[in-house]
Each structure stands twice: as C-alpha cells, then as structure tokens.
C-alpha positions, -999 to 999 in steps of 0.1 A, spaced: 44 -288 632 18 -316 631 37 -349 632 6 -369 624 1 -349 592 34 -360 578 35 -388 552 69 -403 558 65 -425 528 71 -393 507 98 -367 506 94 -338 531 103 -302 522 120 -290 555 130 -256 541 127 -238 507 142 -262 482 156 -285 509 142 -320 512 144 -349 536 146 -380 514 151 -406 541 129 -433 555 109 -442 586 115 -477 600 103 -483 635 122 -516 636 156 -498 637 172 -479 665 192 -456 643 174 -435 617 195 -421 588 186 -388 571 197 -381 535 190 -346 523 186 -330 489 191 -293 481 176 -281 448 186 -247 434 172 -240 399 186 -266 375 212 -278 401 209 -303 429 232 -314 457 227 -346 477 240 -349 513 249 -383 529 230 -404 504 227 -435 526 234 -472 527 231 -497 499 198 -509 511 185 -473 513 192 -466 476 158 -474 461 139 -454 488 162 -424 486 163 -422 448 125 -427 444 120 -397 468 145 -376 449 127 -382 416 93 -375 433 105 -340 441 107 -335 404 145 -336 403 161 -353 374 190 -374 388 213 -360 361 209 -325 377 228 -337 408 261 -319 405 277 -329 439 275 -356 465 285 -344 500 296 -369 526 303 -356 561 324 -386 570 330 -421 555 307 -445 574 287 -470 553 253 -456 565 262 -425 546 283 -438 517 272 -473 510 250 -465 480 275 -442 462 281 -467 433 243 -470 427 239 -432 429 267 -427 403 251 -453 380 217 -436 379 229 -400 381 250 -404 349 263 -368 351 299 -364 338 302 -333 359 294 -352 392 320 -348 420 321 -359 456 328 -333 483 343 -343 517 375 -338 537 407 -354 525 408 -375 557 374 -390 546 382 -392 509 409 -417 516 382 -441 527 355 -430 503 377 -441 475 371 -477 487 334 -472 479 341 -457 444 371 -445 424 348 -433 396 339 -397 407 366 -371 414 369 -362 451 371 -326 463 385 -316 497 365 -289 515 397 -270 526 409 -268 490 375 -254 481 379 -225 506 353 -243 529 324 -233 506 305 -244 475 285 -220 453 256 -228 431 253 -210 397 228 -187 414 253 -176 439 237 -195 468 265 -207 491 270 -237 512 296 -232 540 316 -261 554 325 -261 591 351 -285 604 343 -305 635 373 -328 637 370 -360 659 332 -355 662 334 -383 654 361 -388 627 392 -368 619 376 -354 588 342 -347 602 325 -314 592 290 -298 589 273 -280 560 255 -247 565 231 -235 538 234 -197 540 201 -191 521 178 -212 544 200 -212 575 197 -250 577 227 -266 594 234 -302 582 252 -313 613 261 -349 604 265 -370 636 264 -340 658 229 -338 674 223 -374 663 204 -399 684 198 -435 692 161 -434 683 143 -448 713 113 -426 703 117 -413 668 98 -385 650 110 -365 620 107 -333 640 120 -333 676 94 -332 704 119 -316 728 108 -283 744 122 -256 767 118 -276 800 140 -304 785 171 -281 789 169 -285 827 154 -320 831 173 -351 843 168 -375 813 153 -408 822 140 -438 801 104 -425 802 94 -388 801 72 -381 831 51 -356 811 45 -376 779 50 -412 791 71 -418 759 107 -428 757 129 -398 764 143 -383 732 170 -365 751 183 -397 766 188 -411 731 208 -380 721 230 -381 751 236 -419 748 246 -414 712 271 -387 719 286 -405 748 293 -435 726 300 -420 692 320 -388 699 357 -393 707 361 -369 736 344 -341 755 370 -316 741 361 -326 705 324 -324 713 327 -289 729 348 -277 700 320 -287 676 293 -272 699 312 -239 699 311 -238 661 274 -243 661 269 -215 686 286 -191 662 259 -197 636 224 -182 631 206 -214 625 169 -218 617 169 -256 617 194 -283 626 192 -313 603 213 -342 617 223 -373 598 206 -395 625 176 -388 647 152 -359 646 153 -324 631 157 -296 657 132 -271 642 126 -248 671 149 -225 691 137 -243 723 147 -277 711 181 -265 698 189 -247 731 178 -278 751 201 -301 733 230 -277 733 226 -272 771 224 -309 778 254 -318 756 276 -292 773 268 -309 806 278 -343 793 309 -355 812 316 -391 801 322 -389 763 342 -413 741 371 -429 759 360 -415 792 326 -431 787 344 -464 781 367 -461 811 338 -451 834 320 -483 823 351 -503 831 352 -489 866 316 -499 875 
C-alpha cells in the first residue's frame, strides 16, 4: 500500500464495493471514518459523520457513482454526534421513502433526538444480520460497553471487512489512512516517538484512546474475543487508521490485551498519581 499515492480528497475503495468516504484533516486529533457499501442498485452508509462533515461525505458518495436515493439503510454503531450529527442532512438529500436506520435499541433511544423521521431498526430484532437483495450479508456483533451499552460491530461476509466502530480507534498523533504498524509493534514498548521511523507512535495513540474511551478492561476483552472469532481481511475503525495487514491487526490485538488501566481504572490510576 503506497500512502503517498492516495488522494485523500477523493473516496478510496478499500475493498470491492466498499468505500472510505471520510476526510483528512491534519489539524484534528481524532479522524472520523464514514464508509459506504454498494451492492448492485443498493447502498448502505455506515456512521455518516458530524454535521460539519456532511458536504464532504455526500460529495464523495456521489463521486463513487452512487445516487443518494439508492441508500437503503444508515447504520450507526453508537449514538455519538461524530457519527450521527448529519443524519437530518442525509435524510433530506437521500429522499428514499424506504430509508431506515439500523442500530441497537439502546442507541436508538438517543438517535431519535437527531431525527424522528426515519424508522429505527434494532439489530437484535433483525436476527443480528442484514441482507442485500443479492443475498450479500452483513452480520452485527455486539460489543456492549465498548464504549456504550448498545455498541456493536458490522462484518461484511463478502469482503471480510470488519467495521469495528470505536474498537481499534485512535487519537491520531500520526494519522494515515492505512496503518503503518508492523509485526515488531506487537512487542514494542510504545513511546511518543517511534525509534525506527522517528514519527509519533501510532500504537500509543491507539492505547491512549482505549484507556480513555472504553469503560473497562472486561468490556474491552469481551469485544476483542469477538474479533478473534472472525476471519477478517481488513479492520475499518470509525476513528484512526485501517488495519489492512495481518501483522498490524495482530500487533494491535496483542497490545490491547496487555492494557491494564482501562476506563474507570484509568481514571482512578490517574487520581493516585
């Protein structure tokens, strides 16, 4: 993967029919990644973004050749404004009477405060799956309290892309669309600057994010166990970089399992210093 060859002003096809439609802003410390899945005449948009992101995200969607009216579902992995803020703008431009929002009922309670227009579907009432007309299936995997009660991930069984939401996210001290982590990163002691590259350590940003955002070590390990059960080709988090190699995925899984102070324990540890 040649990072320099990527034009981040355009959409990026990260797997067959799967597009990153986010933005690159070096002035922010938290990158958000909306994704679009196109299957024939149907499209599904995941975690569409904040209100300020709307024009960028929708322009990239249309540049893929996707007519907004073909978007059948909006999937939101939790209810934070960086995912859900532009829902009313999306609805206004999509103009599809069949449009529905998919999330967990714990999230839908709060998503209703962004919009009451589109019907809300609960993943558990859907049998934890969504099927396109072609038969292509998206599976929903619950990851409660990582970081909200209704948190979940979406697994595209056709491309084996896992949309992991906040799991594997990062505070982007050194952002690139595709992770620069490699096999040795699994055993390193993360520090501000990587001794090999001289850049800010991407692993440190990931560990810092999980320490602060996840509620507990138990919740984090439950989610990591669900990931380990899947045969993933790529992990696409809602924040941070794509984990597109087996080495980068293994490195992050290994380091996250070692993380001790997570959530309330991270807070209490800081109080004791």
